[in-house]
C-alpha positions as CSV (number, residue, x, y, z in Angstrom):
1,X,0.0,0.0,0.0
2,X,1.3,3.4,-1.0
3,X,1.5,5.9,1.9
4,X,2.0,9.6,2.5
5,X,5.4,10.5,3.6
6,X,4.6,11.1,7.3
7,X,2.6,7.9,7.4
8,X,5.4,6.0,5.8
9,X,8.0,7.3,8.2
10,X,5.8,6.1,11.1
11,X,5.0,2.8,9.6
12,X,8.6,2.0,8.5
13,X,10.0,2.7,12.0
14,X,7.3,0.5,13.6
15,X,7.7,-2.3,11.0
16,X,11.5,-2.2,11.3
17,X,11.4,-2.4,15.1
18,X,9.0,-5.4,15.2
19,X,10.9,-7.3,12.6
20,X,14.1,-6.5,14.4
21,X,12.7,-8.1,17.6
22,X,11.6,-11.2,15.8
23,X,14.9,-11.6,13.9
24,X,16.7,-11.3,17.2
25,X,14.4,-14.0,18.6
26,X,15.4,-16.3,15.7
27,X,19.2,-15.5,16.0
28,X,19.2,-15.9,19.8
29,X,17.4,-19.2,19.7
30,X,19.7,-20.5,17.0
31,X,22.8,-19.4,18.9
32,X,21.7,-20.9,22.3
33,X,20.6,-24.1,20.6
34,X,24.0,-24.5,18.9
35,X,25.8,-23.7,22.2
36,X,23.9,-26.6,24.0
37,X,24.8,-28.9,21.1
38,X,28.5,-27.9,21.1
39,X,28.8,-28.2,24.9
40,X,28.0,-31.9,24.7
41,X,31.6,-32.2,23.4
42,X,33.3,-30.6,26.4
43,X,30.7,-30.4,29.2
44,X,28.6,-33.4,28.8
45,X,28.9,-34.3,32.5
46,X,27.6,-30.9,33.5
47,X,24.7,-31.0,31.1
48,X,23.8,-34.4,32.5
49,X,23.3,-32.8,35.9
50,X,20.0,-31.6,34.6
51,X,19.3,-33.7,31.4
52,X,15.5,-33.2,31.4
53,X,15.9,-29.5,31.6
54,X,18.4,-29.2,28.7
55,X,16.4,-31.6,26.5
56,X,13.3,-29.5,27.1
57,X,15.2,-26.3,26.3
58,X,16.7,-27.9,23.1
59,X,13.3,-29.0,21.9
60,X,11.6,-25.6,22.6
61,X,14.5,-23.7,20.9
62,X,14.4,-25.9,17.8
63,X,10.6,-25.5,17.5
64,X,11.0,-21.7,17.8
65,X,13.7,-21.7,15.2
66,X,11.5,-23.6,12.7
67,X,8.4,-21.6,13.3
68,X,10.1,-18.2,13.4
69,X,12.1,-18.9,10.2
70,X,8.9,-20.0,8.5
71,X,7.0,-16.9,9.6
72,X,9.8,-14.5,8.6
73,X,10.3,-16.1,5.2
74,X,6.7,-17.0,4.3
75,X,5.9,-15.4,0.9
76,X,2.2,-15.5,1.6
77,X,2.4,-14.3,5.2
78,X,0.6,-11.1,6.1
79,X,3.9,-9.9,7.8
80,X,7.5,-11.0,7.5
81,X,10.3,-10.1,5.1
82,X,8.4,-10.6,1.8
83,X,5.6,-8.4,3.0
84,X,8.2,-5.8,4.2
85,X,9.8,-5.9,0.8
86,X,6.4,-5.2,-0.8
87,X,5.9,-2.4,1.6
88,X,9.2,-0.9,0.5
89,X,8.4,-1.5,-3.2
90,X,5.3,0.6,-3.1
91,X,6.9,3.3,-1.1
92,X,10.4,3.5,-2.4
93,X,10.0,7.2,-3.3
94,X,10.4,7.8,0.5
95,X,13.7,6.0,0.7
96,X,15.7,8.2,-1.6
97,X,18.9,10.1,-0.6
98,X,16.9,13.3,-0.4
99,X,14.6,11.7,2.1
100,X,17.5,10.4,4.2
101,X,18.9,13.9,4.2
102,X,15.6,15.3,5.4
103,X,15.2,12.8,8.2
104,X,18.7,13.3,9.6
105,X,19.3,16.9,8.7
106,X,22.6,16.1,6.9
107,X,24.4,18.9,5.1
108,X,24.8,18.5,1.4
109,X,28.4,17.3,1.6
110,X,27.8,14.7,4.3
111,X,29.5,11.4,3.6
112,X,26.3,9.4,4.1
113,X,24.8,11.1,1.1
114,X,27.6,10.3,-1.3
115,X,27.4,7.6,-4.0
116,X,24.3,6.0,-2.7
117,X,22.8,3.3,-4.8
118,X,19.1,3.9,-5.4
119,X,16.4,1.4,-4.5
120,X,14.8,-0.1,-7.7
121,X,12.3,-2.8,-8.5
122,X,15.3,-4.9,-9.7
123,X,17.2,-4.5,-6.4
124,X,14.1,-5.4,-4.4
125,X,13.5,-8.5,-6.5
126,X,17.2,-9.4,-5.9
127,X,16.4,-9.5,-2.2
128,X,13.4,-11.7,-2.8
129,X,15.6,-14.0,-4.8
130,X,18.2,-14.2,-2.0
131,X,15.5,-15.4,0.4
132,X,14.1,-17.9,-2.1
133,X,17.5,-19.3,-2.7
134,X,18.2,-20.2,0.9
135,X,18.9,-23.9,1.1
136,X,17.2,-24.2,4.5
137,X,13.8,-23.1,3.3
138,X,12.7,-26.5,2.0
139,X,13.5,-28.3,5.2
140,X,11.9,-25.5,7.3
141,X,8.7,-25.7,5.4
142,X,8.6,-29.5,5.7
143,X,9.2,-29.4,9.4
144,X,6.7,-26.7,10.0
145,X,3.9,-28.3,7.9
146,X,4.6,-31.9,8.9
147,X,5.5,-31.7,12.6
148,X,6.1,-28.4,14.3
149,X,3.0,-26.6,13.1
150,X,0.8,-29.6,12.5
151,X,1.1,-33.4,13.2
152,X,1.2,-35.3,9.9
153,X,0.5,-38.9,10.7
154,X,3.3,-40.3,8.5
155,X,5.9,-38.1,10.1
156,X,4.4,-38.4,13.6
157,X,5.0,-42.2,13.6
158,X,8.3,-42.1,11.7
159,X,10.4,-39.5,13.5
160,X,13.6,-40.4,11.5
161,X,11.8,-39.4,8.3
162,X,12.1,-35.7,9.2
163,X,15.8,-35.8,9.7
164,X,16.2,-37.7,6.5
165,X,14.0,-35.5,4.3
166,X,14.4,-32.2,6.1
167,X,17.9,-31.9,7.7
168,X,18.8,-28.4,8.9
169,X,22.6,-27.6,9.1
170,X,24.3,-25.0,11.2
171,X,25.6,-23.1,8.1
172,X,22.0,-23.0,6.7
173,X,20.8,-21.3,9.9
174,X,23.7,-18.9,9.7
175,X,22.9,-18.1,6.1
176,X,19.2,-17.5,7.0
177,X,20.1,-15.2,9.8
178,X,22.5,-13.2,7.6
179,X,19.8,-12.7,4.9
180,X,17.3,-11.6,7.5
181,X,19.7,-9.1,9.0
182,X,20.9,-7.7,5.7
183,X,17.4,-7.1,4.4
184,X,16.5,-5.0,7.5
185,X,19.9,-3.2,7.7
186,X,20.1,-2.3,4.0
187,X,16.7,-0.5,4.0
188,X,17.2,0.9,7.5
189,X,20.4,2.6,6.3
190,X,18.4,4.1,3.4
191,X,15.7,5.2,5.8
192,X,17.7,7.0,8.6
193,X,21.3,5.6,8.5
194,X,20.8,3.1,11.3
195,X,22.3,-0.3,11.2
196,X,21.8,-3.1,13.8
197,X,23.9,-5.9,15.2
198,X,22.4,-9.4,15.3
199,X,24.9,-11.0,17.7
200,X,23.4,-12.8,20.7
201,X,23.8,-10.8,23.9
202,X,25.6,-12.6,26.7
203,X,26.5,-15.4,24.4
204,X,28.9,-16.9,26.9
205,X,26.3,-17.3,29.7
206,X,25.8,-21.0,29.2
207,X,29.6,-21.6,29.2
208,X,29.8,-19.6,32.5
209,X,27.1,-21.8,34.1
210,X,28.7,-25.0,32.9
211,X,32.2,-23.9,34.1
212,X,30.7,-23.1,37.5
213,X,29.1,-26.5,37.6
214,X,32.3,-28.2,36.6
215,X,34.1,-26.4,39.5
216,X,31.6,-27.5,42.1
217,X,32.0,-31.1,40.9
218,X,35.7,-31.1,41.5
């Protein structure tokens, strides 16, 4: 939907903030899920002090990863990255260098205004293609449709089938997170120059807890 300038400014800021929150949720869950998996190699004894807890956490994190990736990448979703790109497409006149200058009050010679690449239909379609080309999408959709969103009877009774038909690898999750972050950051910079970090805060927390547990066991 095409908006007036003031309405666009308000809507973009709101849309960006909500997507930023949900992308962080995906990134944080993927990071902690991987940490628990990696710690089985060097702190298995400590993890086994509370095995039911960590198995529950792993399961909950993985379900969140699948569902949030599916929501963020769903082409038919009412929100998510494809919807955001459509929003940008219809309102790209408000994401020009001139509009960036207006929002930030930059002088004409400010470095942020130099050599900026304009947003075009082609560049937006390139972002859509980057999402569609993610190798994890097929597995995420299978897992969402056949197990995490709905119980399909064939997959419900044959749990190994999911792993065989829809494996999800660490690099694929990293690639998905990178595309999510880049889509928001690229247009955010065009909007008001802001760029966000997607690193998990307090990423070492689990290691600290397991080190403490290891010390108490000695």
